[in-house]
C-alpha positions as CSV (number, residue, x, y, z in Angstrom):
1,M,-58.7,-8.5,89.9
2,N,-57.1,-5.1,89.6
3,N,-53.6,-6.6,89.7
4,S,-54.5,-9.0,86.8
5,L,-55.8,-6.1,84.7
6,H,-52.7,-4.1,85.4
7,H,-50.4,-6.9,84.3
8,G,-52.5,-7.5,81.1
9,R,-52.1,-3.8,80.1
10,A,-48.4,-3.9,80.7
11,S,-48.0,-7.0,78.5
12,L,-50.0,-5.4,75.8
13,A,-47.8,-2.2,75.8
14,L,-44.6,-4.3,75.7
15,L,-46.0,-6.3,72.7
16,S,-46.8,-3.1,70.9
17,L,-43.2,-1.7,71.4
18,L,-41.7,-5.0,70.0
19,L,-44.0,-4.8,66.9
20,L,-43.0,-1.2,66.3
21,A,-39.3,-2.1,66.6
22,A,-39.7,-4.9,64.2
23,C,-41.4,-2.7,61.6
24,D,-38.6,-0.1,61.9
25,A,-36.1,-2.8,61.3
26,D,-37.9,-3.9,58.1
27,E,-38.1,-0.4,56.7
28,A,-34.4,0.5,57.3
29,P,-32.6,1.1,53.9
30,V,-30.1,-1.5,52.7
31,A,-26.8,0.2,51.8
32,D,-25.7,-0.1,48.1
33,P,-22.7,-2.4,47.5
34,V,-19.4,-0.8,46.6
35,R,-18.9,-1.5,42.9
36,P,-15.5,-2.3,41.4
37,V,-14.8,-0.3,38.3
38,R,-12.1,0.6,35.9
39,V,-11.5,4.3,35.1
40,A,-9.5,6.5,32.8
41,A,-8.4,10.2,33.1
42,V,-9.9,12.5,30.5
43,E,-7.2,13.6,28.1
44,R,-7.0,16.7,25.9
45,R,-5.6,15.8,22.5
46,D,-3.5,18.4,20.8
47,A,-4.5,19.6,17.3
48,G,-2.8,16.9,15.3
49,E,-0.1,14.5,16.0
50,T,3.2,13.5,14.3
51,L,3.2,10.1,12.6
52,T,6.6,8.6,12.0
53,L,7.2,5.5,9.8
54,P,10.3,3.7,8.5
55,G,11.0,3.6,4.8
56,Q,13.6,3.2,2.2
57,I,15.1,5.4,-0.6
58,Q,14.4,4.1,-4.1
59,A,14.8,5.6,-7.6
60,Q,11.9,7.5,-8.9
61,D,12.1,5.5,-12.1
62,E,13.3,1.9,-12.4
63,V,13.5,-0.5,-15.3
64,S,14.3,-4.1,-15.9
65,L,16.6,-4.7,-18.9
66,S,16.0,-7.9,-20.8
67,F,16.7,-9.5,-24.2
68,R,14.1,-9.6,-26.8
69,V,15.2,-13.0,-28.1
70,D,16.1,-16.4,-26.5
71,G,19.7,-17.6,-26.3
72,R,22.7,-18.4,-24.2
73,M,24.2,-15.4,-22.5
74,V,27.9,-15.4,-23.0
75,E,28.8,-12.0,-21.4
76,R,27.5,-9.6,-18.8
77,L,29.5,-6.4,-18.8
78,V,28.1,-4.7,-15.7
79,N,27.5,-5.6,-12.0
80,V,25.5,-4.3,-9.1
81,G,26.5,-0.8,-8.3
82,D,27.9,0.1,-11.7
83,T,26.8,3.2,-13.5
84,V,25.8,2.9,-17.1
85,Q,25.2,5.4,-19.8
86,A,22.7,5.5,-22.6
87,G,23.7,3.2,-25.5
88,Q,26.1,1.2,-23.4
89,V,26.2,-2.6,-24.0
90,V,25.4,-4.4,-20.7
91,A,25.2,-8.1,-21.9
92,R,25.5,-10.3,-25.0
93,L,24.0,-13.5,-26.2
94,D,25.8,-16.1,-28.4
95,P,25.2,-14.6,-31.9
96,E,26.1,-17.7,-33.9
97,P,22.6,-19.3,-34.1
98,T,21.2,-15.9,-35.1
99,R,23.9,-15.5,-37.8
100,N,23.0,-18.9,-39.2
101,A,19.4,-17.9,-39.4
102,L,20.4,-14.7,-41.1
103,R,22.4,-16.6,-43.7
104,A,19.4,-18.9,-44.4
105,A,17.1,-15.9,-44.8
106,R,19.6,-14.3,-47.2
107,A,19.7,-17.5,-49.3
108,N,15.9,-17.7,-49.4
109,L,15.7,-14.1,-50.5
110,T,18.3,-14.7,-53.3
111,A,16.4,-17.7,-54.6
112,A,13.1,-15.9,-54.5
113,M,14.6,-13.0,-56.5
114,G,15.9,-15.5,-59.1
115,Q,12.4,-16.9,-59.5
116,Q,11.1,-13.4,-59.8
117,T,13.5,-12.6,-62.6
118,L,12.4,-15.8,-64.6
119,A,8.8,-15.0,-64.0
120,R,9.2,-11.4,-65.2
121,N,11.1,-12.5,-68.4
122,D,8.3,-15.0,-69.2
123,Y,5.7,-12.4,-68.6
124,E,7.4,-9.8,-70.9
125,R,7.8,-12.5,-73.6
126,Q,4.1,-13.5,-73.4
127,E,3.1,-9.9,-73.5
128,T,5.0,-9.3,-76.7
129,L,3.7,-12.5,-78.3
130,L,0.1,-11.6,-77.4
131,R,0.4,-8.2,-78.9
132,Q,1.8,-9.8,-82.2
133,G,-0.9,-12.5,-82.1
134,W,1.5,-15.5,-81.5
135,T,0.2,-16.6,-78.1
136,T,-3.1,-17.1,-76.4
137,R,-4.7,-15.0,-73.7
138,A,-4.6,-18.0,-71.3
139,R,-0.8,-18.3,-71.5
140,Y,-0.4,-14.5,-71.0
141,D,-2.7,-14.7,-67.9
142,A,-0.7,-17.6,-66.5
143,A,2.6,-15.7,-66.9
144,A,1.1,-12.6,-65.2
145,Q,-0.1,-14.8,-62.3
146,A,3.3,-16.5,-62.0
147,L,5.0,-13.0,-61.9
148,K,2.6,-12.0,-59.0
149,A,3.4,-15.2,-57.1
150,A,7.1,-14.7,-57.6
151,Q,6.8,-11.1,-56.3
152,A,5.0,-12.4,-53.2
153,Q,7.8,-14.9,-52.5
154,V,10.3,-12.1,-52.7
155,D,8.3,-10.0,-50.3
156,A,8.1,-12.9,-47.8
157,A,11.8,-13.7,-48.1
158,Q,12.7,-10.0,-47.6
159,A,10.6,-9.9,-44.4
160,Q,12.3,-13.0,-43.1
161,F,15.7,-11.5,-43.9
162,D,14.8,-8.3,-42.1
163,T,13.6,-10.2,-39.1
164,A,16.7,-12.3,-38.9
165,Q,18.9,-9.2,-39.2
166,D,16.9,-7.5,-36.4
167,R,17.3,-10.6,-34.2
168,L,21.0,-10.5,-34.7
169,G,21.0,-7.0,-33.3
170,Y,18.9,-8.1,-30.4
171,T,21.8,-10.4,-29.2
172,E,23.3,-7.2,-27.6
173,L,21.5,-5.7,-24.6
174,V,21.9,-2.0,-24.6
175,A,20.9,0.5,-21.9
176,D,18.3,3.0,-23.2
177,G,19.2,5.6,-20.6
178,P,21.7,6.4,-17.8
179,G,21.3,4.8,-14.4
180,T,22.8,2.6,-11.7
181,V,22.5,-1.2,-11.7
182,T,20.7,-2.3,-8.5
183,A,20.2,-6.1,-9.2
184,R,21.2,-8.8,-11.7
185,G,19.0,-11.7,-12.9
186,A,21.2,-14.0,-14.9
187,E,24.8,-15.1,-15.1
188,P,27.0,-15.8,-18.1
189,G,26.5,-19.3,-19.5
190,E,22.8,-19.4,-18.7
191,V,20.2,-20.0,-21.4
192,V,17.8,-17.1,-20.9
193,A,14.3,-16.6,-22.3
194,A,13.1,-13.5,-24.0
195,G,11.9,-11.0,-21.4
196,R,13.8,-12.4,-18.5
197,M,15.4,-9.7,-16.3
198,I,19.1,-9.5,-16.9
199,V,19.9,-6.3,-14.9
200,H,17.7,-4.0,-12.9
201,L,18.4,-0.3,-13.5
202,A,17.6,2.7,-11.3
203,R,17.4,5.7,-13.5
204,Q,19.4,8.7,-12.7
205,G,17.5,11.8,-11.4
206,G,14.7,11.8,-9.0
207,R,14.6,9.7,-5.7
208,D,11.6,8.5,-3.7
209,A,11.2,7.6,-0.1
210,V,8.9,4.5,0.0
211,F,6.8,3.7,3.1
212,D,4.2,1.0,4.1
213,V,1.4,3.1,5.6
214,P,-1.6,1.8,7.5
215,A,-5.1,2.7,6.2
216,S,-5.9,4.8,9.3
217,A,-3.0,7.1,8.6
218,I,-4.0,7.5,5.0
219,R,-7.5,8.3,6.1
220,D,-6.4,10.9,8.7
221,A,-3.7,12.5,6.6
222,P,-4.4,16.0,5.1
223,A,-4.5,16.6,1.4
224,N,-1.1,16.9,-0.2
225,P,0.8,16.5,3.1
226,V,4.4,17.7,3.6
227,V,6.6,14.7,4.6
228,T,10.0,15.2,6.3
229,V,12.4,12.4,5.5
230,S,15.5,11.9,7.6
231,L,18.3,9.4,7.5
232,V,18.1,6.8,10.4
233,S,21.8,6.7,10.9
234,D,22.1,10.5,10.9
235,P,18.8,12.4,11.5
236,T,20.4,15.7,10.6
237,V,20.4,14.5,7.0
238,R,16.9,15.3,5.8
239,A,14.8,16.3,2.9
240,I,11.3,17.5,2.2
241,G,8.9,15.6,0.0
242,R,5.3,15.2,-1.1
243,V,3.3,12.1,-1.7
244,R,3.6,11.2,-5.4
245,E,1.9,7.8,-5.5
246,V,-0.4,5.7,-3.3
247,A,-0.9,2.0,-4.1
248,P,-4.6,1.4,-5.0
249,Q,-4.6,-1.9,-3.2
250,A,-3.4,-3.0,0.3
251,D,-0.7,-5.6,0.7
252,P,-2.5,-8.9,1.3
253,V,-0.2,-9.8,4.3
254,T,0.5,-6.5,6.1
255,R,-2.7,-4.7,5.0
256,T,-0.7,-1.6,4.5
257,F,-0.5,0.7,1.4
258,K,2.8,1.4,-0.3
259,V,3.3,5.2,-0.6
260,R,6.0,6.8,-2.6
261,V,7.1,10.3,-1.5
262,G,9.0,12.4,-4.1
263,L,12.0,14.1,-2.5
264,Q,12.8,17.7,-3.3
265,D,16.6,18.3,-3.8
266,P,17.7,15.3,-1.7
267,P,21.3,15.4,-0.3
268,E,23.8,12.9,-1.6
269,A,23.8,11.1,1.7
270,L,20.2,9.9,1.0
271,R,21.6,7.2,-1.3
272,L,19.5,4.4,-2.9
273,G,18.6,1.7,-0.4
274,S,19.2,4.0,2.6
275,T,16.8,3.4,5.6
276,V,14.9,6.6,6.5
277,N,12.2,7.8,8.8
278,G,9.3,9.8,7.3
279,S,7.2,12.2,9.5
280,M,4.0,14.1,8.9
281,Q,1.2,15.7,10.8
282,V,-2.1,13.8,10.9
283,G,-5.4,14.4,12.6
284,G,-5.7,18.2,12.3
285,V,-8.5,18.7,15.0
286,G,-7.8,18.4,18.7
287,G,-10.2,18.1,21.7
288,I,-11.2,16.0,24.7
289,E,-10.5,12.2,24.1
290,I,-11.9,9.3,26.1
291,P,-12.1,5.5,25.5
292,A,-15.1,4.3,23.6
293,T,-16.0,1.9,26.4
294,A,-16.8,4.8,28.7
295,L,-19.9,5.7,26.7
296,T,-23.4,5.0,28.0
297,Q,-26.8,6.7,27.5
298,A,-29.1,8.9,29.6
299,N,-32.2,10.9,28.5
300,Q,-31.7,9.5,25.0
301,Q,-28.3,11.3,24.9
302,P,-24.7,10.1,25.1
303,A,-23.4,10.1,28.7
304,V,-20.5,9.1,30.9
305,W,-20.1,8.2,34.6
306,I,-17.9,10.7,36.4
307,V,-16.0,9.6,39.6
308,D,-15.7,12.1,42.5
309,R,-12.3,11.3,44.0
310,A,-13.2,13.0,47.3
311,T,-16.1,10.6,48.0
312,N,-15.5,7.8,45.6
313,T,-19.0,8.2,44.2
314,V,-20.3,8.4,40.7
315,A,-22.5,10.8,38.8
316,L,-24.1,10.5,35.4
317,R,-23.4,13.4,32.9
318,N,-24.6,13.9,29.4
319,I,-22.0,14.9,26.8
320,D,-21.9,16.0,23.1
321,L,-19.7,14.0,20.7
322,D,-17.5,15.4,18.0
323,R,-16.4,12.1,16.3
324,Y,-15.6,8.6,17.3
325,D,-14.3,5.2,16.2
326,L,-14.2,1.7,17.7
327,A,-11.5,2.6,20.2
328,R,-11.6,6.4,21.0
329,V,-14.2,9.1,21.3
330,M,-13.7,12.9,20.8
331,V,-16.0,14.9,23.1
332,A,-17.1,18.3,21.9
333,R,-18.7,19.5,25.2
334,G,-19.4,18.2,28.7
335,L,-16.0,17.1,30.0
336,E,-12.9,18.8,31.2
337,A,-9.3,17.6,31.2
338,D,-8.2,15.4,34.2
339,E,-11.7,14.4,35.1
340,I,-12.1,10.7,35.9
341,V,-14.6,8.6,33.8
342,V,-15.6,5.0,34.3
343,T,-14.5,2.7,31.4
344,A,-15.6,-0.7,32.7
345,G,-18.7,-1.5,34.7
346,V,-20.8,1.4,33.4
347,Q,-24.0,-0.8,33.1
348,A,-24.1,-1.7,36.8
349,L,-24.0,1.9,38.3
350,R,-26.5,4.4,39.6
351,P,-26.1,8.0,40.6
352,G,-24.4,8.5,44.0
353,Q,-23.1,4.9,44.2
354,K,-19.8,4.3,45.9
355,V,-17.2,2.6,43.7
356,R,-13.8,1.0,44.2
357,I,-11.2,1.6,41.5
358,L,-9.6,-1.5,40.4
359,G,-5.9,-1.5,40.7
360,E,-5.9,0.7,43.8
361,G,-6.4,-2.1,46.3
362,S,-9.4,-3.0,48.4
């Protein structure tokens, strides 16, 4: 009886120990998994950066010379690269059709003047007869009306004659100022319409450097920036310029804006058509810069996850933002240069969690 009681107590004690061990096993914490993340080093951006874009030298003023009348071009006296002076004839049309029109206009004018003379004589005669009482008022009024009609015919014929004479002068294309021919639009023998470009003329004088500039650079550029323009083939050849004109509309294909920079005392080596580089300072404020994907939120404030490289664990830290766009964030306070921030996987982290940086192996 005593032995049975002793064995029962021993079995009960053993069962209690097993239950306690099972409870301890259930309450043991489960270790957090090691999260793979992507990171980036915090960078301090200098106050401003240099933007360099390719461009081309063009004349500050350009003009397309064209005839004011239709006709067959019989002569072009200049070619690409030639220098022309004000008043110089650059091309001619066949003048014979215009001369014929001028002869016809002169003949019409002569006939109209003859009719005017007859009408004036008849009017003067009717006026004398009416004063002497030998004609009627109706005949006098008819003679006066005929004289007015004859005068109108003379005026119309004179206008046609003047127009024909002007058209004859338009058969010669004359440069209205000095410049250099940069393109030609028609060859001798072609029938050209009025207004068609015959030669393209770059005026002498000022030169521009023309660039295709993205909208972001225009937005970040300071007011009235100084642009340094240098020759691609010889960077020692350079000139200073300022923005003279910005296109009001972006190019539909490249989505860039054409910007013309007026050059101040450009050297002769910066010839028309030369390829150049233009440099200017943009983004005048520096600071700490991080990728926009690193941002998260804590305590209703912007925050980032900081990686401790000694333990490979993360900590959440609030920061103050200066400015941001879709790709980059400028931080006013809360970060130091060379700290490591998580840029991918920020939503699956918690403070103190171990991480594995992607790209560094398992």
